[in-house]
C-alpha positions in Angstrom: -30.1 21.3 30.2 -32.0 24.0 28.4 -34.9 25.8 30.2 -38.1 24.0 29.2 -41.6 25.7 29.3 -44.7 23.4 28.8 -48.0 24.8 27.7 -51.2 22.9 28.3 -55.0 23.1 28.5 -56.9 22.7 31.7 -53.9 21.1 33.5 -56.0 19.9 36.6 -56.7 16.6 38.1 -59.8 15.8 36.1 -58.0 16.5 32.8 -56.7 12.9 32.8 -53.9 11.6 30.6 -52.8 14.9 29.0 -52.2 16.5 32.4 -50.4 13.3 33.7 -48.2 13.3 30.6 -47.3 16.9 31.0 -46.3 16.2 34.7 -44.2 13.3 33.7 -42.2 15.5 31.2 -41.9 18.1 33.9 -40.5 15.6 36.3 -38.1 14.3 33.7 -36.9 17.7 32.2 -37.9 20.3 34.8 -38.9 23.8 33.8 -42.1 25.9 34.0 -45.7 25.2 33.0 -48.4 27.4 31.7 -52.0 26.1 31.8 -54.8 27.8 29.7 -57.4 27.0 32.3 -61.2 27.5 31.6 -63.5 29.1 34.2 -65.2 25.7 35.0 -61.8 24.2 36.0 -60.7 27.1 38.3 -62.1 25.2 41.4 -59.6 22.4 40.8 -56.6 24.6 41.0 -54.5 23.8 44.0 -52.3 26.5 45.5 -48.7 25.6 45.2 -49.1 23.3 42.2 -46.2 25.1 40.5 -48.3 26.0 37.4 -49.1 29.4 36.0 -52.9 29.2 35.2 -54.2 31.7 32.7 -57.9 31.9 33.0 -59.6 31.7 29.6 -62.3 34.1 28.8 -66.1 33.6 29.3 -67.0 35.0 25.9 -67.3 33.0 22.7 -63.6 32.9 21.9 -62.8 31.9 25.4 -65.3 29.1 25.6 -64.8 27.7 22.0 -61.1 28.5 21.5 -59.7 28.8 25.1 -58.4 32.3 24.5 -57.4 34.3 27.6 -57.4 38.1 27.8 -54.4 40.1 26.8 -53.7 40.9 30.5 -53.6 37.2 31.2 -51.3 36.5 28.3 -48.9 39.2 29.5 -48.5 37.3 32.7 -47.1 34.3 30.8 -44.6 36.0 28.5 -41.9 36.5 31.2 -41.9 32.7 31.8 -40.5 32.4 28.2 -37.6 34.6 28.8 -34.5 32.4 28.4 -36.3 29.3 27.3 -34.6 26.9 25.1 -37.6 24.6 24.2 -41.4 25.0 24.4 -43.4 21.8 24.6 -47.1 22.4 23.8 -49.8 19.9 24.4 -53.0 19.1 22.3 -54.3 20.9 19.2 -57.1 23.0 17.9 -57.1 25.8 20.5 -55.7 29.4 20.9 -52.6 28.3 22.8 -51.1 26.7 19.7 -51.3 30.0 17.8 -49.8 31.9 20.8 -46.9 29.4 21.0 -46.2 29.6 17.2 -46.1 33.4 17.4 -43.9 33.4 20.6 -41.6 30.8 19.2 -41.1 32.7 16.0 -40.4 36.1 17.6 -38.0 34.6 20.2 -36.5 31.9 17.9 -37.3 29.1 20.4 -37.8 25.6 19.0 -41.1 23.9 20.0 -42.4 20.4 20.3 -46.0 19.3 19.9 -47.6 16.6 21.9 -50.7 15.5 19.8 -52.6 13.5 22.5 -54.8 11.7 19.9 -55.8 15.0 18.1 -55.2 13.4 14.7 -57.0 10.1 15.4 -59.8 9.4 12.7 -62.3 9.2 15.6 -61.4 12.7 16.9 -61.6 14.1 13.4 -65.2 12.4 12.9 -66.8 15.1 15.1 -66.7 18.9 14.6 -64.9 17.7 11.5 -65.4 20.9 9.5 -63.9 23.1 12.2 -60.9 20.8 12.8 -60.0 20.3 9.1 -60.3 24.0 8.4 -57.9 24.6 11.3 -55.5 22.0 10.0 -55.5 23.4 6.5 -55.2 27.1 7.4 -52.8 26.8 10.3 -52.3 23.3 11.8 -50.3 21.6 9.2 -47.7 24.4 8.9 -47.6 24.5 12.7 -46.8 20.7 12.8 -44.1 21.1 10.1 -42.7 24.0 12.1 -42.2 21.9 15.2 -38.8 20.4 15.9 -40.6 17.3 17.1 -44.2 16.0 17.1 -44.7 13.4 19.7 -47.0 10.4 19.7 -47.5 8.0 22.6 -48.0 4.7 20.6 -47.0 3.5 17.2 -50.6 3.0 16.3 -51.4 6.6 17.2 -48.6 7.7 15.1 -49.6 5.6 12.1 -53.2 6.8 12.3 -51.9 10.4 11.9 -49.7 9.6 8.8 -52.0 11.5 6.4 -51.1 14.8 8.2 -47.4 14.2 8.8 -45.9 15.0 5.4 -42.8 17.1 6.3 -43.3 16.6 10.0 -40.5 15.3 12.2 -42.5 12.8 14.3 -41.4 10.5 17.1 -43.1 7.8 19.2 -42.4 8.1 22.9 -44.3 5.9 25.4 -45.5 7.6 28.6 -43.7 6.2 31.7 -45.2 4.3 34.5 -43.7 4.3 37.9 -43.4 0.8 39.5 -46.6 0.0 41.6 -45.8 -0.6 45.3 -48.3 -3.5 46.0 -47.2 -4.1 49.6 -47.9 -0.7 50.8 -51.3 -0.7 49.2 -52.6 -3.9 50.8 -54.4 -2.0 53.6 -56.1 0.3 51.0 -57.0 -2.7 49.0 -58.8 -4.3 51.9 -60.5 -1.0 52.7 -61.9 -0.5 49.2 -63.1 -4.1 49.1 -65.0 -3.7 52.4 -66.3 -0.3 51.3 -67.7 -1.9 48.1 -69.0 -4.9 49.9 -66.9 -7.3 47.8 -66.9 -10.7 49.5 -64.2 -13.3 49.7 -64.1 -15.2 46.4 -65.7 -12.4 44.4 -63.8 -10.4 41.8 -63.9 -6.7 40.8 -63.6 -5.3 37.4 -62.5 -1.6 37.2 -63.5 1.1 34.7 -61.1 4.1 35.4 -61.6 7.2 33.4 -63.9 10.2 32.7 -67.6 9.1 32.5 -68.0 10.5 29.0 -69.5 9.0 25.8 -66.1 8.4 24.0 -65.0 6.1 26.7 -68.4 4.1 26.3 -69.4 3.5 30.0 -72.9 2.5 28.9 -71.5 -0.1 26.5 -69.3 -1.3 29.3 -72.4 -1.7 31.5 -74.2 -3.6 28.7 -71.3 -6.0 28.3 -71.3 -6.6 32.0 -74.9 -7.3 31.9 -74.5 -9.8 29.0 -71.7 -11.5 30.9 -74.0 -12.5 33.7 -71.1 -13.3 36.1 -72.6 -13.6 39.6 -69.2 -13.5 41.3 -68.0 -10.3 39.6 -68.6 -6.7 40.5 -67.9 -3.6 38.4 -66.8 -0.1 39.6 -67.1 3.0 37.3 -64.5 5.4 38.6 -64.0 8.9 37.2 -65.2 12.5 37.1 -68.7 13.1 35.6 -69.0 14.5 32.1 -71.7 13.0 29.8 -72.8 11.0 32.9 -72.8 11.3 36.5 -72.1 8.4 38.9 -75.7 8.6 39.9 -76.8 8.3 36.3 -74.8 5.0 35.9 -76.3 3.6 39.2 -79.9 4.6 38.0 -79.3 3.1 34.5 -78.0 -0.1 36.0 -81.1 -0.5 38.1 -83.3 0.1 35.1 -81.3 -2.6 33.2 -81.6 -5.0 36.3 -77.8 -5.2 36.6 -76.5 -5.9 40.2 -73.1 -5.4 41.7 -72.5 -2.0 40.0 -70.6 0.7 41.9 -69.8 4.3 41.0 -67.8 6.1 43.7 -67.0 9.1 41.5 -63.6 10.6 40.9 -60.6 9.1 42.9 -57.1 10.4 42.7 -53.6 9.7 44.0 -53.2 7.1 46.7 -56.9 6.4 46.9 -56.7 5.5 43.1 -53.8 3.2 43.8 -55.8 1.4 46.5 -58.7 0.9 44.2 -56.5 -0.5 41.5 -55.0 -2.8 44.1 -58.6 -3.9 45.1 -59.5 -4.8 41.5 -58.8 -8.0 39.6 -58.7 -6.5 36.2 -59.3 -3.2 34.2 -61.7 -2.7 31.3 -61.6 0.0 28.7 -64.0 -0.2 25.8 -63.2 3.3 24.8 -63.6 4.4 21.2 -60.3 6.4 21.3 -57.3 6.1 23.6 -54.0 7.2 22.2 -52.3 5.5 25.2 -54.5 4.9 28.2 -52.4 5.7 31.3 -55.0 4.1 33.6 -54.6 0.8 31.8 -50.8 1.0 32.0 -51.0 1.8 35.8 -53.3 -1.3 36.3 -50.8 -3.4 34.4 -48.0 -2.1 36.5 -50.0 -3.4 39.5 -50.1 -6.9 38.0 -53.8 -6.5 36.8 -54.9 -8.0 33.4 -56.7 -5.7 31.0 -59.7 -5.9 28.7 -59.0 -3.4 25.9 -61.2 -2.3 22.9 -59.6 -1.7 19.5 -59.9 2.0 20.2 -57.0 1.6 22.7 -53.9 2.3 20.7 -51.9 0.6 23.4 -53.1 -2.7 21.9 -50.6 -2.3 19.1 -47.8 -2.5 21.6 -49.2 -5.6 23.4 -50.0 -8.0 20.5 -47.5 -10.7 21.7 -48.2 -10.2 25.5 -50.6 -12.5 27.4 -51.8 -9.6 29.5 -55.5 -10.0 29.2 -58.0 -9.7 26.5 -57.4 -7.5 23.4 -60.7 -7.2 21.6 -60.9 -7.2 17.9 -64.2 -5.4 17.6 -66.4 -3.0 19.6 -69.2 -5.6 19.9 -70.9 -6.1 23.3 -70.8 -9.8 22.9 -67.1 -10.0 22.3 -66.5 -7.8 25.4 -69.1 -9.9 27.4 -67.2 -13.1 26.5 -64.0 -11.6 27.8 -65.6 -10.5 31.1 -67.2 -14.0 31.5 -63.8 -15.4 31.0 -62.3 -13.1 33.6 -65.0 -14.1 36.0 -64.4 -17.8 35.6 -60.6 -18.5 35.0 -58.6 -19.8 37.9 -56.5 -17.6 40.2 -53.4 -19.1 38.7 -54.5 -18.2 35.2 -55.3 -14.6 36.3 -51.9 -14.3 37.9 -50.1 -15.3 34.8 -51.8 -12.6 32.9 -51.2 -10.1 35.6 -47.5 -11.0 35.8 -47.2 -10.7 32.0 -48.8 -7.2 32.2 -46.5 -6.0 35.0 -43.4 -7.4 33.4 -44.2 -5.7 30.0 -44.7 -2.3 31.8 -41.5 -2.6 33.9 -39.5 -3.4 30.8 -40.9 -0.9 28.4 -42.3 2.0 30.4 -39.6 2.8 32.8 -39.1 6.4 33.9 -35.4 6.5 33.3 -35.9 5.2 29.8 -38.4 8.0 29.2 -36.1 10.6 30.5 -33.2 9.4 28.5 -35.3 9.3 25.4 -36.5 12.9 25.8 -33.0 14.1 26.4 -31.8 12.4 23.3 -34.5 14.4 21.3 -33.7 17.8 22.6 -32.0 19.9 20.0 -28.5 21.1 20.6 
């Protein structure tokens, strides 16, 4: 196996799917990781995480373009010695330029993992800057990659206008089988903590509290559903909103049974997934949604907006509610149905979700697929 070096942005727990995907590749292929990490994420760095964190500058180029100092970059160059492949995550920042230069000078092939960067929604904001980057550098950078990876076929298809001459592949991120038995104690602890009674259900929002993931629209759909036996928990690190903001807004709206415990990671997150009865994502843009796939692995049905590209893989799977629009009323109808269907019907959807994940998102399949793609 060739030496692999991965390059990412802000590879810390709150980074979400891109950091998790990077760790899955690292687990499958081994190698080293360099993270271009901003000053505001330095407190999240854990000693012994095995990553080389380059602190990006506090000036304009550091804040807008994630550019480290020359001294910081010098720390990273030794890691590329002897590398047979560089895998670089996300677009539009300085690390892509650094990788292109290093790959050219050292004659090392590189892969690009897009993470939704070519989605029409992503290109709808700061569009001038992104299109200028694509025209002057990005498209030649993509054509120069030996592989450009997408997590779903729908993400891949959305990016087609930018893929002329690009060697693109779709590779689903893997999900490890969820051990429900060992999480039962954590399940009970979470339900007690959130004061969810016997016969009541819990709907889980799991992701950053940012506008693109539409937590306020989710809260509005929950309000419209008017399901007295249903609770909702907004779980994730603050960005556009804090947990306190959501609780305050819920009170103003007169919506009861709303919880916002903040960010939850690792085994605590697994316990919370176990404690839930379904997961909801009304996000405007999710090129995969690892949280939804993890919930499905635990046998939980999902309510997914059309912005979830994972929908395209699930069209024939009775795993929940795949919404056709972003309307609050359609989401509310799905939430109402979740609250009222029988336990048997809920189990049928949950079993279909788990079976699909187990069949399509196995770790061994993922590792074998990556190894097939590595150039000789």
